[in-house]
Structures are given as C-alpha cells and as structure tokens.
C-alpha positions in Angstrom: 84.4 181.5 -158.9 84.1 183.6 -162.0 86.6 183.0 -164.8 87.5 184.7 -168.0 86.4 182.8 -171.1 89.5 182.6 -173.3 87.5 182.5 -176.6 85.6 185.7 -175.7 88.8 187.6 -176.3 90.3 185.0 -178.7 87.7 185.5 -181.5 88.6 189.1 -182.2 92.2 188.2 -182.1 91.5 185.4 -184.6 90.0 187.8 -187.1 92.9 190.3 -186.8 95.5 187.6 -187.4 93.6 186.2 -190.4 93.5 189.7 -191.9 97.2 190.2 -191.3 98.1 186.8 -192.8 95.7 187.3 -195.7 97.2 190.8 -196.5 100.7 189.6 -196.2 100.1 186.6 -198.5 98.4 188.7 -201.2 101.3 191.1 -201.3 104.0 188.4 -201.7 104.0 186.5 -204.9 105.3 183.3 -203.4 102.3 183.2 -201.1 99.6 184.8 -203.2 97.7 181.5 -203.5 97.7 180.8 -199.8 94.1 182.0 -199.6 91.2 181.3 -202.0 88.4 183.8 -201.6 85.6 181.3 -202.1 87.2 178.8 -199.8 87.8 181.5 -197.2 84.1 182.6 -197.5 83.0 179.0 -196.8 85.3 178.7 -193.8 84.0 182.0 -192.4 80.4 180.8 -192.8 81.1 177.6 -191.0 83.1 179.5 -188.3 80.2 181.9 -187.8 77.8 179.0 -187.5 80.0 177.5 -184.8 80.2 180.8 -183.0 76.4 181.1 -182.9 75.8 177.4 -182.0 78.7 177.1 -179.6 77.4 179.2 -176.7 74.0 177.5 -176.8 75.3 173.9 -177.1 78.1 174.7 -174.6 75.5 175.7 -172.0 73.3 172.6 -172.7 76.0 169.9 -173.2 79.0 171.3 -171.4 78.0 173.5 -168.5 74.9 171.5 -167.5 76.4 168.1 -168.2 79.7 168.9 -166.4 78.0 170.5 -163.5 75.6 167.5 -163.1 78.4 165.0 -163.2 80.5 167.0 -160.8 77.7 167.3 -158.3 76.8 163.6 -158.5 80.3 162.3 -158.1 81.6 165.0 -155.8 78.9 165.6 -153.2 79.4 168.0 -150.3 80.2 166.1 -147.1 80.3 168.3 -144.0 80.7 171.3 -146.2 83.6 169.8 -148.2 83.4 168.6 -151.8 84.5 164.9 -151.7 84.8 162.5 -154.5 82.8 159.3 -154.1 86.1 157.4 -154.4 87.2 159.1 -151.1 89.5 162.0 -152.1 88.8 165.6 -151.6 87.7 167.2 -154.9 90.2 169.5 -156.5 90.4 173.2 -155.7 91.9 176.1 -157.6 95.6 175.9 -156.7 98.0 176.7 -159.5 99.2 173.1 -159.8 95.6 171.9 -160.1 95.2 174.2 -163.1 98.3 172.7 -164.7 97.1 169.2 -164.0 93.7 170.1 -165.5 95.3 171.5 -168.6 97.4 168.3 -168.9 94.2 166.2 -168.5 92.5 168.3 -171.1 95.4 167.8 -173.5 95.3 164.0 -173.0 91.6 164.0 -173.6 91.9 166.2 -176.6 94.4 163.7 -178.1 92.0 160.9 -177.9 89.0 163.0 -178.9 90.9 164.1 -182.0 92.3 160.7 -182.8 88.8 159.1 -182.6 87.5 161.7 -185.0 89.9 160.2 -187.5 89.3 156.6 -186.6 85.5 156.3 -186.4 83.8 157.2 -189.6 80.6 158.6 -188.0 82.8 161.1 -186.1 85.0 161.7 -189.1 81.9 162.8 -191.0 81.7 165.8 -188.6 85.5 166.4 -188.4 86.2 166.1 -192.1 84.8 169.6 -192.4 87.9 171.0 -190.8 90.2 169.1 -193.2 88.2 169.7 -196.3 90.1 172.7 -197.5 93.0 172.4 -199.9 94.5 175.5 -198.2 96.3 175.6 -194.9 96.0 179.0 -193.3 94.5 180.7 -190.3 91.2 181.0 -192.2 91.1 177.2 -192.3 91.4 177.2 -188.5 87.9 178.5 -188.1 86.4 176.0 -190.6 84.8 173.8 -187.9 82.0 171.3 -188.2 78.8 172.1 -186.3 78.0 168.5 -185.4 81.2 168.0 -183.5 79.7 170.2 -180.8 77.1 167.6 -180.0 79.5 164.9 -178.8 82.8 166.6 -177.9 81.7 167.2 -174.2 81.2 163.4 -173.8 84.9 162.8 -174.1 85.7 165.4 -171.3 83.0 164.2 -168.9 85.4 162.1 -166.9 87.2 165.3 -165.7 84.4 166.8 -163.6 83.6 163.2 -162.5 87.1 162.8 -160.9 86.9 166.2 -159.2 87.9 169.0 -161.5 85.5 172.0 -161.2 83.3 172.3 -164.3 84.3 175.9 -164.9 88.0 175.0 -164.7 87.5 172.3 -167.4 85.7 174.8 -169.7 88.5 177.4 -169.3 91.1 174.7 -170.2 89.1 173.8 -173.2 89.2 177.4 -174.3 92.9 177.7 -173.8 93.4 174.5 -175.9 91.3 176.1 -178.7 93.5 179.2 -178.7 96.6 177.1 -179.2 95.0 175.1 -181.9 94.0 178.2 -183.9 97.5 179.6 -184.2 99.0 176.3 -185.4 97.4 176.8 -188.8 100.2 178.8 -190.3 102.9 178.0 -192.9 105.0 181.0 -191.8 106.4 179.5 -188.6 109.5 177.2 -189.3 110.7 174.3 -187.2 111.6 175.6 -183.7 114.5 173.4 -182.5 114.2 172.1 -179.0 110.6 173.2 -178.7 109.7 170.6 -181.3 110.6 167.9 -178.8 107.9 168.9 -176.4 105.1 171.0 -178.1 102.8 170.3 -181.0 104.0 172.9 -183.5 103.0 174.5 -186.8 105.0 172.1 -188.9 103.6 169.1 -187.1 100.1 170.5 -187.7 100.9 170.8 -191.4 101.6 167.1 -191.4 98.2 166.6 -189.7 96.4 168.5 -192.4 98.2 166.8 -195.3 96.6 164.2 -197.5 100.0 162.6 -198.4 99.5 159.0 -197.5 102.5 158.9 -195.2 101.2 161.9 -193.3 97.6 160.8 -192.9 96.2 160.3 -189.3 99.4 161.7 -187.7 99.9 164.4 -185.0 96.6 164.5 -183.2 98.0 166.3 -180.1 96.9 169.6 -178.7 99.6 171.5 -176.8 102.0 168.6 -176.4 103.3 166.0 -178.8 104.1 163.4 -176.1 100.8 161.5 -176.5 101.4 161.1 -180.3 104.9 159.8 -179.5 103.6 157.4 -176.8 100.8 156.0 -178.9 102.6 155.9 -182.2 100.9 158.6 -184.2 103.7 161.2 -184.3 105.5 162.2 -187.5 107.9 165.0 -188.2 107.6 167.2 -191.3 109.9 165.9 -194.1 111.3 168.8 -196.1 111.8 166.5 -199.0 108.0 165.8 -199.3 105.8 168.3 -201.0 102.8 168.7 -198.7 99.4 168.4 -200.3 96.6 169.6 -198.0 93.0 168.5 -197.8 91.3 165.1 -197.9 91.3 162.3 -200.5 87.6 162.4 -201.0 86.9 166.1 -201.0 83.4 167.6 -201.2 84.4 169.6 -204.4 82.1 172.4 -203.4 82.2 175.8 -201.6 78.7 175.4 -200.5 78.9 175.3 -196.6 75.9 172.9 -196.3 77.6 170.4 -198.8 80.8 170.7 -196.9 79.1 170.0 -193.6 77.0 167.0 -194.8 78.7 165.4 -197.8 80.4 162.6 -195.7 77.1 161.7 -194.1 75.6 161.2 -197.5 78.5 159.0 -198.6 78.0 156.9 -195.4 74.4 156.4 -196.2 75.2 155.4 -199.8 77.9 153.0 -198.6 75.5 151.2 -196.2 73.4 150.3 -199.1 76.3 148.4 -200.8 75.7 145.3 -198.7 72.8 143.7 -197.0 75.1 142.3 -194.3 74.4 144.1 -191.0 78.0 143.9 -189.9 79.1 145.6 -193.1 76.5 148.3 -192.5 77.8 148.8 -189.0 81.4 149.0 -190.2 80.5 151.6 -192.8 79.2 153.8 -190.0 81.5 153.0 -187.1 84.5 151.5 -188.7 87.6 153.5 -189.9 87.1 155.8 -192.8 87.8 154.0 -196.1 86.8 150.6 -194.8 84.9 148.5 -197.4 83.6 145.0 -197.4 84.9 144.3 -200.9 88.2 146.1 -200.8 87.0 148.8 -203.2 88.2 151.5 -200.9 91.1 151.3 -198.3 91.6 152.6 -194.8 94.6 154.9 -194.1 96.5 152.0 -192.4 95.9 149.8 -195.5 97.1 152.6 -197.8 100.2 153.2 -195.7 101.0 149.5 -195.7 100.8 149.5 -199.5 103.1 152.5 -199.7 105.6 150.9 -197.4 105.5 147.7 -199.5 106.1 149.7 -202.7 109.0 151.5 -201.1 110.6 148.2 -200.0 110.1 146.7 -203.4 111.6 149.7 -205.1 114.6 149.7 -202.7 115.2 146.1 -203.4 115.0 146.3 -207.2 
C-alpha cells in the first residue's frame, strides 16, 4: 500500500509556523527575546542537515531494516503473512493503526529516555537541548547522529507484525506532534493535561532547572512518564531556565553537533581504569569516578536534602 508521508507536508508547515511565531514575538516587547538570530541560524542549519540526511538514512536504516525484519519474522505461509510465533501478521484495520501509534509512543518514550540516560546517546541528543531558547525554531534543532541508531529502538515493531510502512507513517505523525510542543504560547489545558504530553510539560523537559531535568520524555501521551516515574508538572512558582548545564557556548553548528563527543573523549583520559572509561561513555551523563561531576539523580538528591534541611531549620 502507498501511504502519505506526514513529514512531506509537515516541513512546509513547520517553516510557516516558525515565521508566524517569530514575527509575533518580535512585535511584542514581552516576547522580543524569544528568538536569537544567531541561535535560530544554527538551529536551521542543523535542521536542514537532518532534512538532507534523513531521507537517505531512513531508506538505509529504516525502510531496509524494517522490511528485512518484517519479512524474516513474518513469512508468507499459504499466501498469508504469519508471524513465527503463530499469529497472523497485522493488517491495515483502523484499530491496528491505533495500536501501532500506541506502540510507537511507548517506543518513543524509551528511545527518548535512553537518550538522557546513556551518555553516548546523550552526545547526539544534547544538540536538541543545547539552545537557551524554547521556541518552534528549537524544534528543528536536531542532531544528525541520532538518525543512525533511532531505528534500532523501533525494530521490534515490524518483528511482531506491524507492516514497515505503517511504522514509518506513525513515526512521522509522532514527529509532527513533537514539533508543535515547542511553544511557550500554549497554556495549561485542563483535563487534556491528564492524558497528553503538552506544551507546558515539554517546557519542563527542556529546562535545566535541577528539579526539572530528565522529566517528561513522552511523545503523544504522558502515561508512560507517570507509570515509570519521570513525569513532572510545570510549577508556576519556578522560573524556567532552558538549555543544558554544560552548554557548547557556540553558534557553530559543527561545535554544537560534536562538543559532547569531545568531552567524552577527554573524560575517558581521566582514569586508566577500564570500567571508568566504560562508564564515561555508557554511564549516565555527569557520572565521574572521583565525584568531580554529578549525575542528574545525584544533583536532585542533593537538592531534596537541601530543601529538607532548610525546612527543618
């Protein structure tokens, strides 16, 4: 079956919405600093790179990989696609589309969360968080190297029987939703906040405030954050600071794309112990063998301790 690729029509819409938000912000004093021209230029450069690399890598790593896995684990038996576990492979009924989108959302949660938990993956994902600005321009600020491993997280979906093209369409729909979340102009939305991952929740995700870090990894839904303990509501009493604690301090796209890899390399030279070297690469960001830097969990424990001591004094 032939399907519409959501991003084919989404990219022009992205550009229109960015122009609208940019124009609005520059004509309202309270939002005139929402966009920084150099920062926006860097985001666009990285977004264009992803747009050029994406189709090629999608063909190599997604279409080919997904199709291969689908064919291996779902061979045709008497003209019917049948999973090796015994059930008939999924078709294109409306409820299968919903199930596929739910499976995509579950996978996105874990893919996104591991990007924050494993430093080698964080080195690719930090690109998206490296801006001090939170706007629709930041939404297109995507790391190029993420494209190399993202399909591996979704490989299980064609293996269990979802058609490869269905998985790819659901990935595109997820990307459309993720783009529009990058806006400060949408307030809390009442009951919707109980179900969906919203704009205010994504503001929390992009914040470098210690209490907000590594929260709200969800795609469409926030249920997986709530189940696995990573959900946090935006607190109106806390002034949100966007970006990362160890920023690249550069508008050079190549520096933004690679600075964390350089930091990892330098950190691995701090100790001759091979376990330490392994942890600097695959441990959580901030891990150090001598306590000179802290992980997010360690920083949050320190913050909680300070709050308790302050409340008790």
